[in-house]
C-alpha positions as CSV (number, residue, x, y, z in Angstrom):
1,M,-37.2,-42.4,-64.3
2,L,-41.0,-42.1,-64.3
3,D,-42.8,-41.5,-67.6
4,Y,-46.1,-40.5,-65.9
5,D,-46.9,-36.9,-65.3
6,L,-50.1,-36.6,-63.3
7,H,-50.1,-32.8,-62.4
8,C,-49.7,-30.0,-64.9
9,H,-51.4,-26.8,-66.1
10,S,-52.5,-25.1,-69.3
11,N,-53.6,-21.6,-70.0
12,I,-57.1,-22.6,-69.0
13,S,-56.0,-21.9,-65.5
14,D,-52.5,-20.4,-64.8
15,G,-50.2,-22.1,-67.3
16,T,-48.7,-20.4,-70.3
17,L,-49.3,-23.0,-73.0
18,T,-52.6,-24.2,-74.5
19,P,-53.8,-27.7,-73.6
20,A,-52.6,-29.1,-76.9
21,E,-49.2,-27.4,-76.5
22,V,-48.8,-28.9,-73.0
23,V,-49.5,-32.4,-74.4
24,A,-47.1,-31.9,-77.3
25,R,-44.4,-30.8,-74.9
26,A,-45.1,-33.8,-72.6
27,A,-44.9,-36.2,-75.5
28,G,-41.7,-34.6,-76.8
29,R,-40.1,-35.1,-73.3
30,G,-41.1,-38.8,-73.1
31,V,-44.3,-38.7,-71.0
32,K,-46.4,-41.7,-71.7
33,V,-49.3,-41.1,-69.3
34,L,-50.5,-37.5,-68.7
35,A,-53.1,-35.8,-66.6
36,L,-54.1,-32.2,-67.2
37,T,-55.0,-30.8,-63.8
38,D,-55.9,-27.1,-64.3
39,H,-57.0,-25.2,-61.2
40,D,-60.7,-25.4,-60.5
41,D,-61.6,-25.7,-64.3
42,M,-62.0,-28.6,-66.7
43,D,-62.5,-26.7,-70.0
44,G,-59.1,-27.8,-71.4
45,L,-59.7,-31.6,-71.1
46,D,-61.3,-32.2,-74.5
47,E,-58.5,-30.4,-76.3
48,A,-55.8,-32.2,-74.3
49,R,-57.4,-35.6,-74.8
50,A,-57.6,-35.1,-78.5
51,A,-54.0,-34.1,-78.7
52,A,-52.9,-37.0,-76.5
53,A,-54.6,-39.4,-78.9
54,Q,-52.6,-38.0,-81.8
55,H,-49.4,-38.5,-79.8
56,G,-50.4,-42.1,-78.8
57,M,-50.4,-41.1,-75.1
58,V,-52.7,-42.3,-72.3
59,F,-54.7,-39.3,-71.1
60,I,-56.2,-39.0,-67.6
61,N,-59.0,-36.4,-66.9
62,G,-57.8,-34.2,-64.1
63,V,-58.4,-31.1,-62.0
64,E,-56.8,-29.4,-59.1
65,I,-59.3,-28.0,-56.5
66,S,-58.4,-25.1,-54.3
67,V,-59.3,-25.9,-50.6
68,T,-59.4,-23.8,-47.5
69,W,-58.4,-26.0,-44.5
70,R,-58.3,-24.2,-41.2
71,T,-56.1,-21.2,-42.0
72,H,-54.3,-22.9,-44.9
73,T,-54.9,-23.2,-48.6
74,V,-54.2,-26.7,-49.9
75,H,-54.8,-28.3,-53.2
76,I,-56.5,-31.6,-54.0
77,V,-55.9,-33.2,-57.4
78,G,-58.6,-35.3,-58.9
79,L,-57.5,-38.0,-61.3
80,G,-59.9,-40.0,-63.5
81,I,-62.7,-37.6,-62.9
82,D,-65.9,-37.5,-64.9
83,P,-66.1,-33.9,-66.2
84,V,-69.8,-33.9,-66.6
85,Y,-70.6,-35.1,-63.1
86,A,-73.0,-32.5,-61.9
87,P,-71.8,-32.0,-58.3
88,L,-68.2,-31.6,-59.5
89,V,-69.3,-29.1,-62.2
90,S,-71.3,-27.0,-59.9
91,G,-68.8,-27.2,-57.1
92,L,-66.0,-25.9,-59.3
93,L,-68.2,-23.1,-60.5
94,G,-68.7,-22.0,-56.9
95,V,-64.9,-22.1,-56.3
96,R,-64.2,-20.0,-59.4
97,S,-66.9,-17.4,-58.6
98,G,-64.9,-15.5,-56.0
99,R,-61.8,-15.0,-58.1
100,G,-62.9,-11.7,-59.7
101,A,-63.7,-10.0,-56.4
102,R,-60.4,-11.3,-54.9
103,A,-58.5,-9.9,-57.9
104,E,-60.0,-6.4,-57.3
105,K,-58.9,-6.5,-53.7
106,M,-55.4,-7.6,-54.6
107,A,-55.2,-4.7,-57.1
108,E,-56.4,-2.2,-54.4
109,A,-53.8,-3.5,-51.9
110,L,-51.0,-3.2,-54.5
111,A,-52.2,0.3,-55.5
112,K,-52.0,1.4,-51.8
113,A,-48.4,0.3,-51.9
114,G,-47.7,2.5,-54.9
115,I,-48.1,-0.2,-57.7
116,G,-50.9,0.8,-60.1
117,G,-52.5,-0.8,-63.1
118,T,-52.2,-4.3,-61.8
119,L,-55.8,-5.4,-62.3
120,Q,-55.8,-4.6,-66.0
121,G,-52.3,-6.0,-66.4
122,A,-53.2,-9.2,-64.7
123,Y,-56.3,-9.7,-66.9
124,R,-54.1,-9.4,-70.0
125,Y,-52.3,-12.5,-68.8
126,A,-55.5,-14.4,-67.9
127,E,-56.6,-16.1,-71.1
128,N,-59.4,-17.5,-69.2
129,P,-60.7,-14.4,-67.2
130,N,-62.8,-16.6,-64.9
131,M,-59.5,-18.0,-63.6
132,I,-57.8,-14.7,-62.7
133,G,-55.3,-15.4,-60.0
134,R,-52.0,-14.5,-58.3
135,T,-49.9,-15.9,-61.1
136,H,-51.4,-13.5,-63.6
137,F,-50.6,-10.6,-61.3
138,A,-47.1,-12.0,-60.9
139,R,-46.5,-12.1,-64.6
140,Y,-47.6,-8.5,-65.0
141,L,-45.4,-7.3,-62.1
142,V,-42.4,-9.0,-63.8
143,E,-43.3,-7.2,-67.1
144,A,-43.6,-3.9,-65.2
145,G,-40.1,-4.4,-63.8
146,H,-41.0,-4.9,-60.1
147,C,-39.3,-8.3,-59.9
148,K,-37.0,-10.4,-62.0
149,D,-39.3,-13.5,-62.2
150,V,-42.6,-14.9,-61.0
151,R,-41.2,-16.7,-58.0
152,S,-39.6,-13.5,-56.7
153,V,-43.0,-11.7,-57.1
154,F,-44.7,-14.2,-54.8
155,G,-41.9,-13.9,-52.2
156,R,-42.1,-10.1,-52.2
157,Y,-45.7,-9.2,-52.9
158,L,-48.2,-12.1,-53.2
159,A,-47.4,-14.8,-50.6
160,N,-49.4,-15.0,-47.4
161,G,-48.6,-12.0,-45.2
162,K,-47.3,-9.9,-48.1
163,T,-48.6,-6.6,-49.5
164,G,-50.8,-8.0,-52.3
165,Y,-52.0,-11.2,-50.6
166,V,-55.8,-11.4,-50.1
167,P,-57.1,-14.3,-48.1
168,H,-60.0,-16.2,-49.7
169,R,-62.3,-19.0,-48.7
170,W,-62.0,-21.9,-51.2
171,A,-63.8,-25.2,-51.2
172,V,-64.2,-27.3,-48.0
173,L,-61.9,-30.3,-47.9
174,A,-64.7,-32.9,-47.5
175,D,-66.6,-31.3,-50.4
176,A,-63.6,-31.4,-52.8
177,V,-62.9,-35.0,-52.0
178,S,-66.6,-35.9,-52.3
179,W,-66.9,-34.3,-55.7
180,I,-63.8,-36.2,-57.0
181,R,-64.9,-39.5,-55.5
182,G,-68.5,-39.1,-56.6
183,S,-67.3,-38.6,-60.2
184,G,-65.4,-41.9,-60.1
185,G,-62.0,-40.3,-59.5
186,V,-59.1,-40.5,-57.1
187,A,-58.4,-37.7,-54.6
188,V,-54.7,-36.8,-54.3
189,L,-53.2,-34.4,-51.8
190,A,-51.0,-32.2,-54.1
191,H,-47.4,-31.1,-53.4
192,P,-47.6,-31.4,-49.5
193,G,-44.1,-30.2,-49.1
194,R,-45.2,-26.7,-50.1
195,Y,-47.4,-26.5,-47.0
196,M,-44.5,-27.1,-44.7
197,I,-42.3,-24.1,-45.8
198,G,-42.7,-20.4,-45.4
199,R,-44.0,-18.0,-42.8
200,H,-47.4,-19.6,-42.3
201,S,-46.3,-23.2,-42.8
202,M,-47.6,-26.4,-41.2
203,G,-45.6,-28.3,-38.7
204,K,-45.5,-32.0,-38.6
205,K,-48.3,-32.2,-36.1
206,T,-50.6,-30.1,-38.4
207,M,-49.6,-32.2,-41.4
208,H,-50.6,-35.3,-39.5
209,E,-53.9,-33.8,-38.7
210,L,-54.5,-32.7,-42.3
211,L,-53.7,-36.2,-43.6
212,S,-55.9,-37.8,-40.9
213,E,-58.8,-35.6,-42.0
214,F,-58.0,-36.1,-45.7
215,V,-58.2,-39.9,-45.3
216,A,-61.3,-39.7,-43.2
217,C,-63.0,-37.8,-46.0
218,G,-62.0,-40.4,-48.6
219,G,-58.7,-39.2,-49.8
220,Q,-56.7,-42.0,-51.4
221,A,-53.3,-40.7,-52.6
222,I,-50.5,-38.2,-51.9
223,E,-48.0,-36.6,-54.3
224,V,-44.6,-38.0,-53.3
225,V,-42.6,-36.9,-56.4
226,S,-43.5,-33.3,-57.2
227,G,-41.7,-30.7,-59.2
228,S,-41.4,-28.6,-56.0
229,H,-40.2,-31.4,-53.7
230,T,-36.6,-32.1,-52.8
231,P,-35.2,-35.6,-52.7
232,E,-35.5,-35.5,-48.9
233,Q,-39.1,-34.7,-49.3
234,Y,-39.7,-37.7,-51.6
235,A,-38.6,-39.9,-48.8
236,E,-40.5,-37.9,-46.2
237,F,-43.8,-38.2,-48.0
238,A,-43.3,-41.8,-48.9
239,R,-43.2,-42.4,-45.2
240,Y,-46.4,-40.5,-44.7
241,A,-48.0,-42.6,-47.5
242,G,-47.0,-45.7,-45.7
243,E,-48.3,-44.4,-42.4
244,F,-51.7,-43.4,-43.8
245,N,-52.0,-46.2,-46.3
246,L,-52.1,-43.8,-49.2
247,L,-51.2,-44.5,-52.8
248,C,-48.3,-42.4,-54.3
249,S,-48.7,-40.0,-57.2
250,C,-46.2,-37.9,-59.2
251,G,-46.2,-34.8,-61.3
252,S,-44.1,-31.9,-62.5
253,D,-46.7,-29.2,-61.6
254,F,-45.6,-27.7,-64.9
255,H,-47.0,-24.2,-65.7
256,G,-44.7,-23.0,-68.4
257,P,-41.2,-23.4,-69.8
258,D,-39.8,-20.5,-67.7
259,E,-42.0,-20.7,-64.7
260,S,-41.8,-24.2,-63.3
261,W,-39.8,-25.9,-60.6
262,R,-39.3,-28.8,-63.1
263,D,-40.0,-29.4,-66.7
264,M,-42.2,-32.2,-67.9
265,G,-40.8,-35.7,-68.4
266,R,-38.4,-38.0,-66.6
267,L,-39.5,-37.5,-63.1
268,P,-37.4,-39.3,-60.5
269,D,-38.5,-42.8,-59.4
270,F,-40.5,-43.2,-56.2
271,P,-38.7,-44.3,-53.1
272,L,-38.9,-48.1,-52.4
273,G,-42.1,-49.3,-50.9
274,C,-44.4,-46.8,-52.7
275,K,-47.6,-48.1,-54.2
276,P,-48.2,-46.1,-57.4
277,V,-51.7,-44.6,-57.9
278,W,-51.8,-46.1,-61.4
279,Q,-52.1,-49.6,-60.0
280,L,-55.8,-48.8,-59.9
281,W,-56.2,-48.4,-63.6
282,E,-53.6,-50.9,-64.7
283,H,-55.5,-53.5,-62.7
284,D,-58.7,-52.6,-64.6
285,A,-56.8,-52.6,-68.0
286,A,-55.5,-56.1,-67.3
287,S,-58.9,-57.4,-66.3
288,N,-60.7,-55.8,-69.3
289,P,-60.6,-58.0,-72.4
290,S,-61.2,-55.2,-74.8
291,N,-58.5,-53.1,-73.3
292,T,-60.8,-50.0,-73.7
293,L,-61.9,-48.2,-70.6
294,D,-63.8,-44.9,-70.5
295,V,-61.9,-42.0,-69.0
296,G,-63.2,-41.1,-65.5
297,R,-66.5,-42.9,-65.9
298,A,-66.2,-45.3,-63.0
299,S,-69.2,-47.5,-62.0
300,A,-70.6,-46.9,-58.6
301,R,-68.6,-49.8,-57.2
302,H,-65.3,-48.7,-58.6
303,V,-63.1,-46.1,-56.8
304,G,-60.2,-46.1,-59.2
305,L,-59.4,-44.7,-62.7
306,K,-60.7,-45.7,-66.0
307,P,-58.6,-44.0,-68.7
308,D,-58.9,-44.8,-72.4
309,L,-56.1,-47.3,-73.1
310,Q,-56.6,-47.7,-76.8
């Protein structure tokens, strides 16, 4: 079982726990190397890093960037980013800026369907109001008795094509990868299996085209083991990794104790033949005599990760 979790969320975006609580839960469940990857926001990294040091964990600066690719929304995780890299900071600010207007349109659409009070209700669940999103609406709709759980809300009201879904233009794929790579981080295509299910899913041909463009932009890794993937998908995306010469990443995509596909800790092993993304920073750790490397502050020549390994 893997003791790395390189994809999880706190209440800085759409998780239910504070960054420190996320770290404590990860530590209690045996995670040794953790990346906090909140959606389009890096404000939780300092708190999480401090908590990880208290638990003796290796911490990786992370973020998950929302991207519009053709008619699809995809997510790109950045691992080992420098959170003060100006193009990344300004790029994420631009991505966040449209969330408030989209939330108002979602509330209007739901009100037309006879469900009122959703904007105020959603904001009550958004501890970071700049990150208001569908998950916050979903939590309110569960509270109001419209569905039994968050996943049911998405299926009934908030997924693409449903009553409360409002399309939005997120970051451009090439820009998101450029921000990550420019900051010294590694760009990872997050939970690709989720793009191949549902009414507006990608087929295999489209997935090939996405991966081709992702690699051409500088993408370096793909999530093979994800909390939302099945064992069959582990094997499927391991094959894609081999075909496109991508490193393999893993993460629970944890959002909260009652809202996640999988809890943190003890992720299944990669299929045979996978090259783990952490080879990048373990190579640096082995070659660094002091065994201390700055988180996400890669030199211009370095394309991997530099976590603090003290």
